[in-house]
N, C-alpha and C positions, 0 to 999 in steps of 0.2 A: 443352525438357528439355536439362539439361547432362550433360556427360560424367559427373560424379559420380552423377548419378542413373541413367544406364544400368549403372553398374559395380555400384551398389547393388541396382538390381533384378536383374541377372544372378547375383549373389552368393546372392541369395534363392531364385532359380528353381534354382540349381545345387543350393543346400542341399536345397530340397524334393524332387528328384530323388533325390539320395543317399539321403534318408530312404524315399523309396518302394522305391529299391533295396534296401535294406538291410532293411527289414521282409518285403517281399511275394516277393522272387527270391531273396536271399541265407540267409535263414532259414525260407523257405517259409511264411510267414505265422505264425510262432511270435512270441511277444511278449518273449521271454526273461527268462521267470520262472524261477526255479531249481526243478527237481525234474520240468519239462514238464507239470505240470499243466495249463496254458492252452494247449499246442499241439493242434491237431486231429489225430487219428490215423485 
């Protein structure tokens, strides 16, 4: 693996971690729909 492959893999993993953080912890599982109909209460 070259340095470019390692950088690309790191960017993908960082993006996946950010998406998990934003959906699971920051929004507490809400999908972001308007009106709050898809958030579990």
